[in-house]
Every structure is written in C-alpha cells, then in structure tokens.
C-alpha positions in Angstrom: 0.0 0.0 0.0 1.4 3.4 -0.9 1.3 6.5 1.2 -1.6 8.8 0.2 -0.4 12.2 -1.3 0.3 15.1 1.0 -0.2 13.3 4.3 1.9 15.7 6.3 1.2 14.0 9.6 2.9 10.7 8.4 6.3 12.4 9.1 5.4 12.1 12.8 6.3 8.5 12.6 9.9 9.3 11.6 11.5 10.1 14.9 14.5 12.5 15.1 16.3 14.1 18.0 18.9 16.8 18.0 20.0 16.4 21.6 19.3 12.8 22.6 21.1 9.7 21.5 18.8 7.0 20.1 18.2 4.1 22.5 18.1 0.9 20.6 15.5 -1.1 22.6 12.2 -0.7 24.3 12.7 -1.2 28.1 9.6 -3.2 29.0 7.4 -3.9 32.0 4.7 -6.5 31.8 1.1 -5.5 31.2 -0.2 -9.0 31.0 -3.7 -9.2 32.3 -4.2 -5.4 32.3 -7.1 -4.2 30.2 -5.5 -1.2 28.6 -2.2 -0.2 27.1 0.6 2.0 28.5 2.7 3.4 25.6 6.2 4.7 26.0 8.5 6.4 23.6 11.5 4.4 22.4 13.8 7.4 22.8 12.3 9.1 25.8 10.4 6.6 28.0 9.4 9.2 30.6 8.9 12.3 28.4 6.8 10.6 25.7 3.9 8.5 27.1 0.4 7.7 26.1 -2.6 5.5 27.2 -4.7 3.7 24.7 -7.7 1.7 25.7 -10.9 0.0 24.4 -14.3 1.3 25.3 -14.8 -0.9 28.4 -12.9 -3.3 30.6 -14.5 -6.3 29.0 -13.5 -8.0 25.8 -14.9 -5.4 23.4 -15.2 -6.8 19.9 -15.3 -4.7 16.7 -18.9 -4.5 15.5 -19.7 -6.4 12.4 -21.5 -4.6 9.5 -24.0 -6.9 7.9 -26.9 -6.8 5.4 -29.4 -9.2 6.9 -27.4 -12.5 7.2 -24.7 -11.4 4.8 -21.4 -10.4 6.5 -19.7 -7.6 4.6 -16.4 -8.3 6.2 -16.3 -4.7 7.5 -16.1 -3.9 11.2 -16.3 -0.8 13.4 -13.8 -0.4 16.2 -13.5 2.5 18.7 -10.7 3.2 21.1 -9.5 6.1 23.2 -6.1 7.7 23.2 -4.7 10.0 25.8 -1.4 11.9 25.8 0.0 11.2 29.3 3.3 12.9 28.6 4.3 15.5 31.2 4.0 19.0 29.9 7.4 20.6 29.0 8.6 23.0 31.6 9.5 25.6 28.9 6.3 25.2 26.9 3.4 23.3 28.6 1.6 22.9 25.2 4.1 20.2 24.2 4.8 17.4 23.5 1.7 16.5 21.5 0.5 13.2 20.2 0.2 13.7 16.4 -0.6 10.1 15.2 -1.9 6.8 16.3 -1.5 3.8 14.1 -1.8 0.0 14.2 0.1 -3.0 12.8 -2.5 -5.6 11.7 -2.1 -9.1 10.3 -1.9 -9.3 6.5 -2.3 -6.1 4.5 -5.9 -4.9 4.9 -7.1 -1.7 3.2 -10.3 0.2 2.9 -10.5 1.9 6.3 -12.5 5.1 7.0 -12.5 7.5 10.0 -15.9 7.8 11.6 -15.1 9.9 14.6 -13.9 12.6 15.2 -14.9 14.4 12.0 -13.9 17.9 13.0 -11.3 18.2 10.3 -8.3 18.0 12.7 -7.6 14.3 12.0 -7.3 12.2 8.8 -6.9 8.5 8.1 -4.1 7.0 6.1 -3.1 3.5 5.2 0.3 1.8 4.6 2.3 4.4 6.6 5.9 3.4 7.2 7.0 3.9 10.8 10.6 4.1 11.7 11.2 2.7 15.2 14.8 3.3 16.4 16.6 0.0 17.2 14.1 -2.0 15.2 13.0 -2.7 11.6 10.7 -0.2 10.0 7.1 -1.4 10.3 4.0 -0.7 8.2 1.0 0.7 9.9 -2.0 -0.7 8.1 -4.2 2.1 9.4 -3.2 5.4 11.0 -5.0 8.4 12.3 -2.9 11.5 11.8 -3.3 15.1 13.0 -3.4 17.5 10.0 -0.1 19.1 11.1 3.0 20.1 9.3 6.4 18.5 10.0 6.9 20.9 13.0 3.6 19.7 14.5 1.7 22.9 13.8 -1.5 23.6 11.9 -1.4 25.4 8.5 -3.4 28.1 10.3 -0.2 29.2 12.2 2.1 28.3 15.1 -0.6 29.0 17.7 -3.2 26.7 16.2 -2.0 23.5 17.7 -3.2 20.1 16.6 -3.1 16.6 18.1 -3.5 15.5 21.8 -2.1 17.9 24.4 0.1 16.6 27.2 -1.0 15.9 30.8 -4.0 13.8 30.1 -4.9 11.1 32.6 -4.0 7.4 32.1 -7.5 6.1 32.6 -10.0 4.5 30.3 -11.9 7.0 28.1 -9.4 9.8 28.7 -8.2 11.9 25.8 -10.0 11.5 22.4 -12.2 8.7 21.2 -11.5 7.5 17.7 -13.9 5.2 15.7 -12.8 3.5 12.5 -14.6 1.2 10.0 -12.8 -1.3 7.8 -11.7 -4.9 7.4 -10.4 -5.4 10.9 -9.4 -9.1 11.3 -11.5 -11.5 13.2 -8.5 -13.3 14.7 -4.9 -12.2 15.5 -1.8 -14.2 16.6 -1.8 -15.2 20.3 1.2 -13.4 21.7 1.4 -15.8 24.7 1.3 -19.0 22.6 3.3 -18.9 19.3 1.4 -20.5 16.4 -2.0 -20.0 17.9 -4.6 -17.4 17.2 -7.2 -15.7 19.3 -10.3 -13.6 18.7 -9.4 -10.1 17.7 -10.9 -8.0 20.5 -10.2 -4.2 20.4 -7.6 -4.7 23.1 -5.9 -7.4 21.0 -5.8 -5.0 18.0 -4.3 -2.3 20.3 -1.4 -4.6 21.0 0.1 -3.4 17.7 -0.3 0.3 18.4 2.3 2.9 17.4 2.0 6.5 18.7 3.7 9.5 17.3 4.9 12.4 19.5 6.0 15.9 18.4 8.3 18.4 20.2 9.2 16.1 23.1 12.2 18.3 23.9 12.8 22.0 23.4 15.4 21.5 20.6 14.2 21.2 17.0 11.3 19.0 16.0 12.3 16.4 18.6 9.9 13.6 17.5 9.5 10.2 19.1 7.4 7.0 18.5 5.9 4.9 21.3 4.8 1.3 21.5 3.0 -0.8 24.0 5.1 -1.3 27.1 5.0 -5.1 27.4 7.4 -8.0 26.9 4.7 -9.5 24.6 5.2 -6.6 22.1 7.4 -7.7 19.2 8.4 -5.3 16.5 7.1 -6.0 13.9 4.0 -7.8 15.2 3.6 -11.4 14.2 1.3 -12.2 11.2 
C-alpha cells in the first residue's frame, strides 16, 4: 500500500532528536492481564507516554457490519487515546500526540475514519513507521493530525493540533476514535506462538504505534511509542 499524497502527519512516525542519542531497545514492563495499554517512547520513555484503551474493561469486539445474514467483512472499532506525557517546563503545550496507528495481520485496506470528524484528523493506510533500534514497520491504518512536520496547523504556530500533554492514564481519557474497515476476526496469540485468538479491540491495540512531536525544546524532537510489554514484538507477528 502506498502512502496517500500530502499526508503531512505521516512524518510524525519518523523520529528524530537533536540532543538525545537513540536508545536501541524498548525497556519493558509486563502489562499481562491489564485491560489497557501503556505506551512509552522508544527514545524518551518518561517524556513521551500515552494511554490507549478499548471502550470498556470487557473483551470489546469490533462491531460487524452486515446486510441481513450477509457479513460484509467490515467492522467498526472504537478506542480512546490519551497523551499522558508530562507538559514541558519551557512550553506546557508540548509534547503532543500527532498520530496513532496499528500494525494488523496481513495487509488490509479500505478503512475510514468515523469519529472525530472535526477536520483536525485524517486517516491514512500503509504508513511506514521508523522505530529506532528495530525494523521499519507498516501501519495498516493510522489516524494523523493535520499538522506540518513541525507539529503545527497550517493556520499558524498557535493553532496546535493533536492531543495535548498531561491527560490522565484512565480508560476513556483523551480522544475517542472510531474507524470502520476490514479489521481481522483473529490475531496471533502473543502468549502462545502458532496459535490465534479472537481479535478484540484490546488485541488490536497490541500493535499500536504512537507519534509524538516536540518532546524536547530543541528542534522537531519527535519520538514514537509502542505498548510497554514483553509481549510486544516489532514488527508484530502475522
């Protein structure tokens, strides 16, 4: 899948740092059994953090779209994303989350953003995400803030887009996103190689990748974050 034209927010998934050396690994803490996902930056684990969760603490499943008894193969999935990064001391509006994407089994396409539809976010497919210390991965579906490479809106430097820092790490915090498309019915079981499990929304979130802008005061200072768990492999298994 090729990147759509003029998707400026896709650059948020290419981390750069002018004052911090790249750390080659994600330091992990187990989230097994916890019904939500703590995300940490691969460069700055404490300065770039997020919290991504399904609608409830149960095994929420993507909703099937059917015509009578005919399954269209399309599903609707909703999740919430919060930017739990601490506000920068020199500028409390930053860092901001400017993109949330997912690695999915196979190469599905045909997704559409259902919420929010305020013009501040757009959906893209086949985005290449550079994750320091790991192979580049493909995000089958990504929701991107309509920001330029510096993380600003085209309306000017004071019209900030994306999720602001300081949001709470609790279910439903931040912004709710709803997406329709060919979400898989099963995904690899991360605890048992070679096995598959029902693709609940939380299982889909296992493959989340989050983009951060202006993590530090110097330059664009971008970072990407992944689920903080020993079960998270990069790339995700097919």
